[in-house]
Structure formats: structure tokens, C-alpha cells
C-alpha atoms as one frame of an Amber mdcrd trajectory, in Angstrom:
protein
   7.144  10.463  19.590   6.466  10.117  23.172   6.811   6.344  23.031  10.428
   6.210  20.801  11.297   8.424  23.938  10.726   6.268  26.474  12.680   3.315
  24.293  15.280   5.709  23.608  15.681   6.563  27.488  15.527   3.073  28.602
  18.066   1.886  26.510  16.380  -0.591  23.887  17.662  -0.177  20.882  15.324
   1.574  18.243  17.005   1.339  14.876  15.323  -1.665  14.214  11.940  -0.336
  15.181  12.360   2.688  12.813  13.878   0.314   9.761  10.490  -1.913  10.379
   7.883   1.064  10.381  10.020   2.727   7.443   9.713  -0.399   5.571   6.385
  -1.055   6.267   4.836   2.644   5.372   6.808   2.329   1.912   5.723  -0.888
   1.449   2.318   0.423   1.891   2.871   3.241  -0.043   4.058   1.457  -2.801
   1.180  -1.392  -3.162  -1.511   1.692  -3.046   0.327   2.994  -5.744   0.304
  -0.387  -7.834  -3.060  -0.821  -7.307  -4.370   2.835  -8.318  -2.274   2.260
 -11.722  -3.384  -1.011 -12.759  -7.258  -0.005 -11.515  -6.851   3.161 -14.255
  -7.051   0.495 -17.370  -9.663  -1.709 -15.619 -12.238   1.222 -15.155 -12.133
   2.613 -18.594 -12.494  -0.660 -20.289 -15.223  -1.398 -17.667 -16.995   2.139
 -19.035 -16.044   0.985 -22.659 -18.667  -1.689 -22.688 -18.851  -4.055 -20.359
 -21.724  -3.785 -17.222 -20.437  -3.292 -14.273 -20.593  -6.722 -12.042 -19.191
  -8.511 -14.916 -15.513  -8.982 -15.285 -13.768  -8.169 -18.729 -13.813 -11.306
 -21.298  -9.752 -10.699 -21.282  -9.699 -11.467 -17.578 -10.339 -15.484 -17.466
């Protein structure tokens, strides 16, 4: 917050920084959620029969 106050007092337009930071944060959260959702079925398949360290046969 201190750096934001410095930017605001120097007259630099901070709206661009806020938008970029927001997009990066939201994008990172979405990527993590997608990775977790796609990793769950793969773990179930790995636990179902394929030895760990081998890729399932359906992934070529």
C-alpha cells in the first residue's frame, strides 16, 4: 500500500497498474483451479491400475 500511495502522490496514473495486477491475480487463480480440476481425474486413473511414473494408455 505504501508504494501505491507514493505513485498516487507523484501523479502517476495507477489505474493501469491496478488493472494489470488484477488480471494477473485472477488469471493465476483460474490457472490453479483448472490444473486442480484436470489433475483429479488423472489421479483417480493412476490409482486405479497404472503404476506410478507411467503415463496412462489413453494419453499418447
